[in-house]
Backbone as CSV, one residue per row, in Angstrom:
resi,resn,N_x,N_y,N_z,CA_x,CA_y,CA_z,C_x,C_y,C_z
1,MET,23.193,53.699,-57.319,24.567,52.787,-57.167,24.915,52.439,-58.555
2,PHE,24.233,52.258,-59.511,24.624,52.040,-60.964,25.442,53.201,-61.408
3,ILE,24.915,54.398,-61.114,25.682,55.583,-61.500,27.035,55.706,-61.063
4,ILE,27.239,55.346,-59.650,28.371,55.373,-59.016,29.297,54.458,-59.713
5,LYS,28.905,53.224,-60.034,29.836,52.250,-60.646,30.100,52.708,-62.127
6,LEU,29.291,53.468,-62.879,29.563,53.980,-64.075,30.607,55.039,-64.025
7,LEU,30.440,55.908,-63.004,31.328,56.988,-62.872,32.788,56.496,-62.493
8,PHE,32.852,55.402,-61.745,34.167,54.881,-61.479,34.863,54.155,-62.559
9,ILE,34.038,53.578,-63.429,34.783,53.018,-64.587,35.203,54.001,-65.449
10,ILE,34.507,55.202,-65.632,34.957,56.229,-66.473,36.175,56.848,-65.827
11,LEU,36.328,56.900,-64.545,37.484,57.430,-63.894,38.673,56.625,-64.172
12,ILE,38.427,55.182,-64.224,39.575,54.284,-64.450,40.009,54.447,-65.906
13,LEU,39.149,54.565,-66.748,39.513,54.852,-68.030,40.203,56.118,-68.354
14,VAL,39.872,57.112,-67.664,40.646,58.413,-67.815,42.023,58.193,-67.182
15,CYS,42.192,57.537,-66.092,43.392,57.384,-65.622,44.309,56.585,-66.456
16,ALA,43.600,55.486,-67.193,44.360,54.755,-68.144,44.908,55.722,-69.334
17,ALA,43.936,56.464,-69.900,44.428,57.381,-70.878,45.434,58.352,-70.365
18,PHE,45.485,58.752,-69.259,46.476,59.718,-68.638,47.806,58.959,-68.630
19,TYR,47.744,57.726,-68.244,49.064,56.866,-68.187,49.583,56.686,-69.567
20,VAL,48.829,56.346,-70.575,49.270,56.226,-71.907,49.849,57.630,-72.545
21,LEU,49.224,58.707,-72.127,49.802,59.993,-72.766,51.005,60.504,-71.979
22,TYR,51.166,60.202,-70.845,52.178,60.795,-69.920,53.148,59.643,-69.397
23,VAL,54.370,59.888,-69.532,55.369,58.859,-69.060,55.831,58.972,-67.635
24,TRP,55.339,59.832,-66.974,55.633,60.050,-65.578,55.201,58.864,-64.697
25,ASP,55.980,58.600,-63.471,55.576,57.494,-62.717,54.305,57.772,-61.990
26,PHE,54.010,59.167,-61.739,52.788,59.623,-61.050,51.514,58.856,-61.807
27,SER,51.494,58.924,-63.194,50.230,58.395,-63.751,50.144,56.871,-63.681
28,LEU,51.189,56.148,-63.562,51.098,54.746,-63.308,50.631,54.485,-61.874
29,VAL,51.188,55.239,-60.919,50.746,55.120,-59.399,49.201,55.412,-59.351
30,LEU,48.842,56.458,-60.007,47.464,56.805,-60.000,46.558,55.837,-60.642
31,LEU,46.959,55.182,-61.694,46.070,54.085,-62.335,46.109,52.901,-61.409
32,ILE,47.039,52.529,-60.794,47.168,51.325,-59.820,46.135,51.554,-58.699
33,VAL,46.253,52.831,-58.149,45.442,52.994,-56.845,44.074,53.034,-57.284
34,ILE,43.653,53.824,-58.377,42.206,53.706,-58.792,41.687,52.460,-59.048
35,ALA,42.567,51.573,-59.902,42.054,50.323,-60.284,41.896,49.404,-59.248
36,SER,42.789,49.399,-58.141,42.804,48.465,-57.167,41.759,48.830,-56.017
37,LEU,41.314,50.004,-55.999,40.340,50.563,-54.841,39.157,49.754,-54.880
38,PRO,38.408,49.479,-56.137,37.185,48.511,-56.071,37.495,47.149,-55.516
39,VAL,38.612,46.620,-55.913,39.021,45.320,-55.311,39.034,45.327,-53.798
40,ILE,39.746,46.323,-53.249,39.871,46.567,-51.737,38.558,46.637,-51.190
41,MET,37.680,47.412,-51.854,36.381,47.732,-51.235,35.494,46.406,-51.112
42,PHE,35.590,45.643,-52.297,34.828,44.437,-52.454,35.301,43.461,-51.321
43,ILE,36.538,43.177,-51.146,37.122,42.174,-50.040,36.681,42.601,-48.711
44,ALA,36.948,43.900,-48.490,36.674,44.508,-46.995,35.096,44.163,-46.762
45,LEU,34.252,44.657,-47.759,32.792,44.507,-47.470,32.525,43.066,-47.356
46,LEU,33.099,42.183,-48.124,32.767,40.731,-48.028,33.183,40.203,-46.686
47,VAL,34.400,40.441,-46.185,34.841,40.052,-44.823,33.897,40.672,-43.782
48,THR,33.496,41.846,-43.851,32.556,42.505,-42.904,31.308,41.693,-42.877
49,LYS,30.737,41.464,-44.021,29.403,40.670,-43.961,29.463,39.395,-43.255
50,LYS,30.634,38.684,-43.264,30.717,37.418,-42.563,30.833,37.632,-41.092
51,LEU,31.152,38.783,-40.705,31.272,39.202,-39.218,30.107,39.895,-38.665
52,ILE,29.063,39.951,-39.367,27.819,40.593,-38.792,26.884,39.680,-38.571
53,SER,26.159,39.800,-37.334,25.094,38.943,-36.942,23.904,39.838,-36.546
54,VAL,22.723,39.341,-36.832,21.532,40.049,-36.541,20.435,39.329,-35.885
55,LYS,19.736,39.885,-35.019,18.548,39.238,-34.151,17.596,40.331,-33.696
56,PHE,16.405,39.942,-33.255,15.395,40.680,-32.752,15.425,40.526,-31.231
57,ALA,15.084,41.681,-30.550,14.832,41.708,-29.234,13.597,42.363,-28.762
58,VAL,12.818,41.755,-27.843,11.575,42.244,-27.359,11.547,42.185,-25.968
59,LYS,10.822,43.182,-25.186,10.726,43.136,-23.736,9.554,41.918,-23.369
60,SER,8.635,41.740,-24.213,7.604,40.810,-23.954,7.075,40.286,-25.228
61,THR,6.698,39.137,-25.354,6.166,38.444,-26.546,4.546,38.430,-26.396
62,THR,4.128,39.081,-25.512,2.567,39.160,-25.305,2.161,40.593,-24.998
63,VAL,1.425,41.220,-25.884,0.867,42.642,-25.731,-0.510,42.705,-25.931
64,SER,-1.297,43.793,-25.638,-2.716,43.937,-25.882,-2.924,44.764,-27.227
65,LYS,-4.101,44.463,-27.899,-4.284,45.154,-29.055,-4.399,46.716,-28.874
66,ASN,-3.967,47.389,-29.916,-3.923,48.794,-29.787,-2.871,49.375,-28.982
67,GLU,-2.014,48.486,-28.420,-0.947,48.883,-27.507,0.224,48.927,-28.295
68,THR,1.005,50.103,-28.312,2.311,50.333,-28.935,3.396,49.591,-28.199
69,PHE,4.133,48.820,-28.886,5.213,48.114,-28.246,6.507,48.275,-29.048
70,ASP,7.684,48.174,-28.387,8.917,48.389,-28.887,9.520,47.153,-29.450
71,ILE,10.175,47.154,-30.661,10.985,46.176,-31.283,12.309,46.620,-31.500
72,GLN,13.280,45.836,-31.095,14.762,46.196,-31.319,15.434,45.204,-32.291
73,LEU,16.009,45.784,-33.238,16.931,45.057,-34.173,18.355,45.088,-33.764
74,CYS,18.851,43.933,-33.265,20.153,43.979,-32.660,21.087,43.564,-33.920
75,VAL,22.179,44.400,-34.091,23.123,44.183,-35.163,24.592,44.242,-34.270
76,GLU,25.188,43.118,-34.441,26.609,43.043,-33.939,27.584,42.951,-35.113
77,ASN,28.534,43.892,-35.179,29.616,43.887,-35.950,31.051,43.706,-35.311
78,LYS,31.549,42.585,-35.604,32.813,42.088,-35.005,34.118,42.394,-35.771
79,SER,33.830,43.075,-36.980,35.077,43.531,-37.772,35.468,44.768,-37.405
80,ILE,36.696,45.264,-38.016,37.313,46.531,-37.620,36.829,47.548,-38.587
81,LEU,36.035,47.157,-39.557,35.650,48.114,-40.506,34.128,48.506,-40.268
82,PRO,33.885,49.823,-40.150,32.485,50.348,-39.965,31.671,50.320,-41.346
83,ILE,30.426,50.334,-41.251,29.503,50.427,-42.267,28.863,51.790,-42.256
84,GLY,29.057,52.599,-43.256,28.475,53.930,-43.145,27.004,53.906,-43.585
85,LYS,26.517,52.907,-44.264,25.001,53.005,-44.665,24.529,51.524,-44.712
86,ALA,23.490,51.314,-43.962,22.787,50.068,-43.950,21.316,50.268,-44.022
87,GLU,20.666,49.269,-44.784,19.166,49.555,-44.884,18.605,48.160,-44.506
88,ALA,17.578,48.197,-43.557,16.877,47.104,-43.071,15.384,47.003,-43.544
89,PHE,14.968,46.049,-44.063,13.666,45.849,-44.706,12.886,44.918,-43.772
90,ILE,11.869,45.531,-43.162,11.047,44.719,-42.116,9.709,44.496,-42.604
91,GLU,9.094,43.282,-42.433,7.786,42.894,-42.795,7.039,42.364,-41.551
92,TYR,5.795,42.591,-41.390,4.980,42.194,-40.454,3.475,41.933,-40.836
93,TYR,2.886,40.977,-40.275,1.526,40.602,-40.682,0.997,39.801,-39.559
94,ASN,-0.471,39.781,-39.427,-1.229,39.089,-38.654,-1.561,37.652,-39.364
95,ILE,-1.305,36.498,-38.615,-1.588,35.257,-39.342,-2.965,34.996,-39.763
96,PHE,-3.980,35.840,-39.379,-5.251,35.569,-39.673,-5.638,36.119,-41.073
97,ASN,-4.783,36.971,-41.471,-5.322,37.604,-42.918,-4.063,37.633,-43.789
98,ASN,-2.844,37.485,-43.262,-1.543,37.473,-44.256,-1.398,38.756,-45.059
99,GLN,-1.997,39.918,-44.656,-1.663,41.099,-45.403,-0.414,41.661,-44.898
100,ILE,0.663,41.585,-45.637,1.962,42.001,-45.285,2.219,43.567,-45.261
101,ASN,2.848,44.170,-44.354,3.104,45.480,-44.133,4.599,45.646,-44.131
102,CYS,5.084,46.680,-44.617,6.552,46.810,-44.702,6.965,48.172,-44.122
103,LEU,8.239,48.133,-43.565,8.892,49.490,-43.275,10.341,49.362,-43.453
104,GLU,11.135,50.482,-43.628,12.450,50.491,-43.818,13.248,51.148,-42.727
105,LEU,14.379,50.722,-42.411,15.165,51.460,-41.366,16.572,51.850,-42.006
106,HIS,17.057,52.835,-41.701,18.375,53.364,-42.328,19.250,53.663,-41.097
107,PHE,20.415,53.136,-41.071,21.295,53.277,-39.948,22.761,52.987,-40.393
108,PRO,23.639,53.638,-39.619,25.071,53.012,-39.775,25.382,51.929,-38.796
109,ILE,26.548,51.204,-39.025,26.912,50.210,-38.226,28.349,50.404,-37.743
110,GLN,28.643,50.561,-36.441,29.866,50.887,-35.909,30.780,49.519,-35.920
111,SER,32.088,49.811,-35.928,33.004,48.676,-35.878,33.163,48.117,-34.506
112,ARG,33.389,46.780,-34.361,33.478,46.212,-33.180,32.490,46.792,-32.096
113,ASN,31.256,46.684,-32.497,30.298,47.162,-31.517,28.940,46.408,-31.771
114,SER,28.153,46.263,-30.775,26.789,45.854,-30.898,25.783,47.007,-30.641
115,GLN,24.837,47.168,-31.577,24.046,48.326,-31.507,22.577,47.867,-31.716
116,ARG,21.620,48.634,-31.243,20.195,48.268,-31.316,19.428,49.461,-31.998
117,VAL,18.688,48.985,-33.050,17.892,49.960,-33.763,16.477,49.719,-33.308
118,SER,15.694,50.658,-32.731,14.338,50.456,-32.115,13.287,51.121,-33.131
119,PHE,12.148,50.358,-33.130,11.042,50.882,-33.916,9.870,50.330,-33.187
120,GLN,8.684,50.978,-33.338,7.398,50.737,-32.685,6.354,50.119,-33.729
121,LEU,5.633,49.280,-33.213,4.460,48.585,-33.889,3.275,48.551,-32.951
122,SER,2.091,48.452,-33.436,0.879,48.094,-32.891,-0.087,47.377,-33.787
123,SER,-1.070,46.660,-33.152,-1.987,45.891,-33.868,-3.497,46.330,-33.711
124,LYS,-4.300,46.703,-34.448,-5.654,46.913,-34.265,-6.509,45.770,-33.870
125,PHE,-5.980,44.471,-34.308,-6.726,43.197,-34.111,-5.842,42.352,-33.341
126,SER,-6.510,41.384,-32.556,-5.836,40.415,-31.755,-5.412,39.200,-32.693
127,GLY,-4.563,38.475,-32.260,-3.917,37.433,-33.052,-2.507,37.077,-32.883
128,MET,-1.897,36.452,-33.734,-0.448,36.341,-33.744,0.297,37.165,-34.844
129,LEU,1.110,38.113,-34.341,1.720,39.054,-35.340,3.133,38.640,-35.460
130,LYS,3.511,38.417,-36.721,4.764,37.766,-37.124,5.626,38.931,-37.756
131,ILE,6.809,39.031,-37.232,7.655,40.132,-37.728,8.832,39.458,-38.331
132,ARG,9.263,40.020,-39.494,10.447,39.219,-40.228,11.287,40.405,-40.802
133,CYS,12.564,40.175,-40.517,13.575,41.079,-41.314,14.009,40.367,-42.494
134,ALA,13.477,40.905,-43.592,13.725,40.196,-44.954,15.054,40.214,-45.303
135,TYR,15.857,41.366,-45.020,17.381,41.277,-45.276,17.848,42.685,-44.924
136,ILE,19.079,42.880,-44.588,19.704,44.181,-44.442,20.777,44.375,-45.627
137,ASN,20.697,45.343,-46.215,21.625,45.901,-47.218,22.902,46.711,-46.673
138,ILE,24.122,46.242,-46.755,25.271,47.006,-46.383,26.022,47.423,-47.519
139,TYR,26.623,48.628,-47.462,27.353,49.213,-48.564,28.778,49.573,-48.063
140,ASP,29.659,49.475,-49.064,31.104,49.933,-48.909,31.149,51.527,-48.763
141,PRO,32.204,52.042,-48.274,32.212,53.554,-48.104,32.155,54.310,-49.598
142,LEU,32.425,53.710,-50.636,32.202,54.365,-51.871,30.865,54.159,-52.583
143,ARG,29.979,53.179,-51.927,28.853,52.804,-52.343,28.786,52.182,-53.775
144,ILE,29.884,51.313,-53.938,30.010,50.660,-55.301,29.402,49.304,-55.068
145,PHE,29.681,48.561,-53.970,29.037,47.123,-53.816,28.071,47.251,-52.660
146,ARG,27.370,46.133,-52.723,26.182,45.958,-51.724,26.104,44.450,-51.486
147,PHE,25.935,44.125,-50.093,25.746,42.703,-49.701,24.629,42.723,-48.770
148,ARG,23.943,41.559,-48.774,22.750,41.249,-47.764,23.092,40.484,-46.720
149,VAL,22.772,40.993,-45.437,23.001,40.131,-44.224,21.651,39.968,-43.409
150,GLY,21.689,39.193,-42.414,20.386,39.091,-41.588,19.155,38.668,-42.261
151,LYS,19.221,37.632,-43.235,17.996,37.247,-43.926,17.128,36.537,-43.184
152,ASN,15.799,36.741,-43.222,14.718,35.992,-42.506,14.963,35.820,-41.145
153,ILE,15.400,36.868,-40.432,15.214,36.890,-38.886,13.731,37.138,-38.585
154,ARG,13.288,36.202,-37.625,11.806,36.207,-37.234,11.667,36.462,-35.784
155,GLN,10.385,37.135,-35.558,9.997,37.240,-34.173,8.410,37.174,-34.263
156,GLU,7.786,36.577,-33.116,6.357,36.498,-33.162,5.860,37.094,-31.864
157,ILE,4.685,37.913,-31.926,4.226,38.596,-30.957,2.736,38.175,-30.744
158,SER,2.354,37.741,-29.629,0.827,37.487,-29.403,0.129,38.618,-28.942
159,VAL,-0.826,39.004,-29.702,-1.791,40.216,-29.457,-2.999,39.767,-28.904
160,LEU,-3.204,40.079,-27.563,-4.439,39.751,-26.865,-5.582,40.804,-26.895
161,PRO,-6.763,40.363,-26.753,-7.995,41.278,-26.842,-7.733,42.192,-25.624
162,GLU,-8.498,43.237,-25.573,-8.439,44.106,-24.299,-9.258,43.416,-23.178
163,GLY,-8.760,43.352,-22.136,-9.419,42.731,-20.911,-9.921,43.816,-19.990
164,HIS,-11.043,43.416,-19.388,-11.625,44.269,-18.303,-11.983,43.492,-16.999
165,GLU,-11.621,44.205,-15.933,-11.853,43.441,-14.605,-13.307,43.316,-14.306
166,ILE,-13.701,42.076,-13.927,-15.076,41.795,-13.707,-15.197,41.434,-12.139
167,ASN,-15.938,42.187,-11.394,-16.170,41.888,-9.925,-17.040,40.598,-9.778
168,GLY,-16.745,39.707,-8.848,-17.451,38.553,-8.679,-16.656,37.698,-7.748
169,PHE,-17.161,36.495,-7.793,-16.416,35.509,-7.005,-16.514,34.027,-7.616
170,VAL,-15.520,33.095,-7.228,-15.556,31.900,-7.801,-15.887,30.832,-6.746
171,THR,-16.769,30.000,-7.020,-17.212,29.039,-5.883,-16.158,27.947,-5.868
172,ALA,-16.266,27.211,-4.718,-15.236,26.106,-4.512,-15.534,24.962,-5.518
173,ALA,-16.763,24.728,-6.023,-17.020,23.858,-6.971,-16.293,24.219,-8.334
174,ASP,-16.339,25.308,-8.683,-15.681,25.738,-9.899,-14.174,25.648,-9.798
175,ARG,-13.583,26.006,-8.565,-12.220,25.863,-8.525,-11.681,24.503,-8.473
176,LEU,-12.423,23.621,-7.904,-12.048,22.151,-7.904,-12.514,21.342,-8.968
177,ASP,-13.406,22.050,-9.895,-13.976,21.218,-11.049,-14.746,20.090,-10.491
178,CYS,-15.623,20.170,-9.528,-16.420,19.158,-9.038,-17.720,18.900,-9.765
179,GLU,-18.401,17.859,-9.432,-19.624,17.609,-10.018,-20.591,18.656,-9.733
180,SER,-21.762,18.670,-10.626,-22.645,19.683,-10.402,-23.358,19.582,-9.050
181,GLN,-23.820,20.628,-8.509,-24.465,20.617,-7.235,-26.163,20.890,-7.474
182,SER,-26.398,21.460,-8.631,-27.885,21.625,-8.930,-28.283,20.905,-10.217
183,PHE,-29.576,20.574,-9.987,-30.143,19.705,-11.232,-31.383,20.242,-11.453
184,SER,-31.774,20.101,-12.779,-33.079,20.533,-13.352,-34.193,19.851,-12.715
185,GLU,-35.358,20.554,-12.399,-36.536,19.958,-11.874,-37.571,19.571,-12.948
186,HIS,-37.219,20.022,-14.147,-38.307,19.889,-15.187,-37.884,18.912,-16.350
187,ARG,-36.704,18.616,-16.452,-36.306,17.661,-17.557,-35.108,16.697,-17.156
188,PRO,-35.132,15.387,-17.710,-34.052,14.538,-17.302,-32.754,14.804,-18.113
189,GLY,-31.707,14.176,-17.576,-30.437,14.249,-18.331,-29.639,13.093,-18.263
190,ASP,-28.309,13.223,-18.357,-27.424,11.976,-18.497,-26.493,11.931,-17.195
191,ASP,-26.756,12.538,-16.106,-25.993,12.581,-15.054,-26.247,11.340,-13.963
192,PRO,-25.620,10.187,-13.914,-26.037,9.250,-13.079,-25.885,9.380,-11.574
193,SER,-25.316,10.539,-11.226,-25.178,10.835,-9.768,-26.549,10.914,-8.954
194,GLU,-27.549,11.353,-9.750,-28.823,11.444,-9.088,-29.946,11.141,-10.006
195,VAL,-30.971,10.544,-9.437,-32.157,10.047,-10.158,-33.143,11.063,-10.306
196,PHE,-33.656,11.464,-11.445,-34.596,12.460,-11.804,-36.122,11.788,-11.570
197,ASP,-36.322,10.589,-12.090,-37.629,9.953,-11.948,-37.523,8.527,-12.295
198,LEU,-38.478,7.710,-11.758,-38.654,6.291,-12.189,-39.884,6.169,-13.044
199,ARG,-39.883,5.294,-13.956,-40.892,5.144,-14.852,-40.968,3.757,-15.390
200,ASP,-42.074,3.409,-16.178,-42.083,2.012,-16.772,-41.169,1.825,-17.915
201,TYR,-40.781,0.745,-18.160,-39.895,0.349,-19.263,-40.527,0.625,-20.497
202,ILE,-39.767,1.181,-21.395,-40.240,1.518,-22.821,-39.162,0.909,-23.785
203,PRO,-39.656,0.123,-24.779,-38.762,-0.562,-25.738,-37.749,0.446,-26.228
204,GLY,-36.416,0.149,-26.143,-35.526,0.951,-26.605,-34.657,1.587,-25.470
205,ASP,-35.184,1.467,-24.179,-34.401,2.084,-23.083,-33.225,1.118,-22.867
206,LYS,-32.095,1.851,-22.354,-30.866,1.094,-22.039,-31.104,0.086,-20.866
207,LEU,-30.410,-1.100,-20.973,-30.646,-2.148,-19.853,-29.844,-1.566,-18.641
208,ASN,-28.867,-0.810,-18.722,-28.230,-0.463,-17.534,-28.926,0.589,-16.781
209,ARG,-30.066,1.078,-17.282,-30.890,2.097,-16.428,-32.089,1.463,-15.755
210,ILE,-32.255,0.082,-15.914,-33.339,-0.732,-15.289,-32.888,-0.806,-13.741
211,HIS,-33.964,-0.501,-12.966,-33.870,-0.572,-11.477,-34.227,-1.999,-11.085
212,TRP,-33.275,-2.908,-10.979,-33.632,-4.403,-10.768,-34.190,-4.728,-9.598
213,LYS,-33.958,-4.035,-8.422,-34.477,-4.364,-7.166,-35.951,-4.044,-7.121
214,LEU,-36.137,-2.762,-7.571,-37.633,-2.387,-7.738,-38.343,-3.081,-8.686
215,SER,-37.601,-3.440,-9.781,-38.426,-4.252,-10.902,-38.836,-5.600,-10.331
216,SER,-37.931,-6.271,-9.573,-38.229,-7.583,-8.939,-39.367,-7.558,-7.974
217,LYS,-39.611,-6.391,-7.321,-40.712,-6.313,-6.317,-41.985,-6.183,-6.970
218,LYS,-42.066,-5.292,-7.996,-43.179,-4.957,-8.842,-43.630,-5.949,-9.945
219,GLU,-42.651,-6.857,-10.179,-42.760,-7.893,-11.140,-42.992,-7.141,-12.581
220,ASP,-42.470,-5.967,-12.755,-42.417,-5.193,-14.110,-41.127,-4.376,-14.028
221,PHE,-40.637,-3.990,-15.370,-39.352,-3.255,-15.539,-39.678,-1.756,-15.208
222,ILE,-38.829,-1.298,-14.207,-38.793,0.081,-13.786,-37.344,0.617,-14.383
223,VAL,-37.572,1.803,-14.960,-36.361,2.351,-15.567,-36.145,3.682,-14.788
224,LYS,-34.826,3.951,-14.555,-34.443,5.237,-13.967,-34.040,6.300,-14.981
225,ASP,-34.609,7.514,-14.841,-34.158,8.635,-15.603,-33.186,9.432,-14.733
226,TYR,-32.007,9.726,-15.500,-30.977,10.444,-14.719,-31.342,11.928,-14.660
227,SER,-30.613,12.639,-13.766,-30.778,14.101,-13.750,-29.947,14.884,-14.805
228,CYS,-30.522,16.136,-14.973,-29.813,17.067,-15.910,-29.112,18.128,-15.144
229,PRO,-27.802,18.240,-14.926,-27.074,19.130,-14.198,-27.274,20.590,-15.034
230,ILE,-27.413,21.546,-14.184,-27.603,22.962,-14.706,-26.586,23.885,-14.183
231,ASP,-25.462,23.481,-13.583,-24.308,24.421,-13.304,-23.019,23.718,-13.557
232,SER,-23.101,22.739,-14.478,-21.749,22.158,-14.824,-20.998,23.059,-15.913
233,SER,-19.686,22.897,-15.939,-18.848,23.697,-16.844,-19.149,23.248,-18.214
234,ALA,-18.977,24.278,-19.148,-19.195,24.050,-20.516,-17.845,24.165,-21.200
235,VAL,-17.805,23.629,-22.383,-16.551,23.693,-23.199,-16.912,24.065,-24.535
236,ILE,-16.268,25.131,-24.930,-16.612,25.747,-26.278,-15.353,25.482,-27.174
237,PHE,-15.554,25.002,-28.374,-14.513,24.853,-29.361,-14.592,25.748,-30.465
238,LEU,-13.630,26.712,-30.480,-13.713,27.768,-31.626,-12.832,27.238,-32.782
239,ASP,-13.447,27.116,-33.917,-12.716,26.763,-35.148,-12.344,28.013,-35.907
240,LEU,-11.129,28.405,-35.908,-10.650,29.568,-36.682,-10.145,29.306,-38.050
241,HIS,-10.592,28.219,-38.626,-10.190,27.853,-39.911,-11.002,28.605,-40.941
242,CYS,-10.376,29.116,-41.968,-11.125,29.977,-42.911,-10.471,29.789,-44.237
243,THR,-11.350,29.447,-45.151,-10.847,29.246,-46.678,-10.737,30.514,-47.420
244,GLU,-11.336,31.605,-46.919,-11.312,32.861,-47.608,-10.765,33.890,-46.980
245,ASP,-9.902,34.751,-47.606,-9.072,35.777,-46.956,-9.685,37.165,-47.649
246,SER,-10.329,37.862,-46.738,-10.881,39.147,-47.346,-10.601,40.181,-46.178
247,ASP,-11.302,41.455,-46.337,-11.172,42.540,-45.460,-11.878,42.228,-44.179
248,TYR,-12.793,41.461,-44.260,-13.610,41.072,-43.056,-13.073,39.871,-42.278
249,THR,-12.218,39.220,-42.699,-11.609,38.055,-41.934,-11.067,38.422,-40.654
250,LEU,-10.196,39.427,-40.590,-9.539,39.727,-39.298,-10.432,40.367,-38.388
251,PRO,-11.297,41.376,-38.823,-12.340,41.847,-37.820,-13.190,40.799,-37.143
252,VAL,-13.662,39.803,-37.983,-14.554,38.781,-37.421,-13.747,37.863,-36.378
253,TYR,-12.531,37.478,-36.680,-11.740,36.771,-35.752,-11.375,37.657,-34.563
254,ASP,-11.245,38.920,-34.693,-10.978,39.643,-33.541,-12.109,39.747,-32.556
255,THR,-13.354,39.797,-33.137,-14.555,39.928,-32.438,-14.822,38.451,-31.667
256,LEU,-14.477,37.482,-32.285,-14.650,36.150,-31.454,-13.699,35.962,-30.382
257,MET,-12.385,36.349,-30.690,-11.441,36.383,-29.661,-11.717,37.239,-28.577
258,SER,-12.253,38.368,-28.778,-12.489,39.388,-27.742,-13.754,38.904,-26.877
259,PHE,-14.803,38.316,-27.434,-15.846,37.688,-26.707,-15.316,36.665,-25.773
260,LEU,-14.603,35.678,-26.266,-14.167,34.592,-25.462,-13.207,35.028,-24.391
261,TYR,-12.314,36.083,-24.760,-11.410,36.482,-23.704,-12.043,37.282,-22.513
262,ARG,-13.184,37.967,-22.778,-13.882,38.682,-21.817,-15.008,37.900,-20.994
263,PHE,-15.119,36.592,-21.487,-16.065,35.728,-20.804,-15.429,35.387,-19.443
264,PRO,-16.138,35.289,-18.305,-15.599,34.928,-17.074,-14.957,33.463,-17.104
265,SER,-13.744,33.331,-16.747,-13.074,32.042,-16.801,-13.642,31.132,-15.661
266,SER,-14.297,31.562,-14.682,-15.002,30.627,-13.807,-16.382,30.045,-14.465
267,CYS,-16.782,30.589,-15.525,-17.963,30.079,-16.116,-17.890,29.289,-17.399
268,LEU,-16.636,29.495,-17.921,-16.329,28.882,-19.216,-14.937,28.172,-19.330
269,LYS,-14.938,27.097,-19.890,-13.650,26.329,-20.306,-13.684,26.384,-21.802
270,MET,-12.488,26.882,-22.427,-12.394,27.209,-23.805,-11.327,26.334,-24.399
271,SER,-11.563,25.838,-25.602,-10.444,25.115,-26.396,-10.473,25.733,-27.768
272,VAL,-9.397,26.255,-28.056,-9.311,26.943,-29.490,-8.406,26.080,-30.406
273,TYR,-8.909,25.727,-31.665,-8.279,24.986,-32.521,-7.964,25.946,-33.777
274,ILE,-6.729,26.180,-33.986,-6.413,27.037,-35.258,-5.820,26.136,-36.348
275,GLN,-6.388,26.234,-37.565,-5.773,25.480,-38.618,-5.221,26.403,-39.728
């Protein structure tokens, strides 16, 4: 691009020398045309820049890992001037490691038209894939000037672990999130819905566990031990906060997410906190 500008400046100087050496009107007209051409190109490209809009389009914002999916860069040109050359610089990365990957797209932009430039991506690891159009360079027909449009256009894609069908059934208690129906026969717990055992009072026992009616009959404090449920739902809190970013960070996160994703939902309640 710098070479083109240099050659055009030399061309203007040659036309100016031609006008000085020759008195014909043709030399003046030639100098005016050559000198005004960059100005016309600059104004036309500037107007076209203001009439171009850019956005991303995807069929689905949720995909599986290792699955190739299509991304479309939608460019709408409302001006009457076409763009012969445009360069789009695309960046994408997984939020768990922030290792940025780049690609370039080269395409023309038609006048008074909306067109879509498609490209494909895939992710080896699960997580949130962020895609950003850093900018699009557009050039005038003579490639003298360059403007940037479509800066920082973003799109997010959720990449899920690979799922596998598991044959089984879900009980009514699991569907309704009822209380436990089974209790341990060997150790007490904290479920007050059923009594595990009755025993003598030991200093330090909670007063609300004293069986007052039975204590009044035996004239001694009797304490209730509650039952321990063995089929109640569990809650797993997954902390994905990591202070160190390395080549092992993303595989570890992917392994954790794959494990929890494949765990039967009827047996597990999961809460994930990402910092």
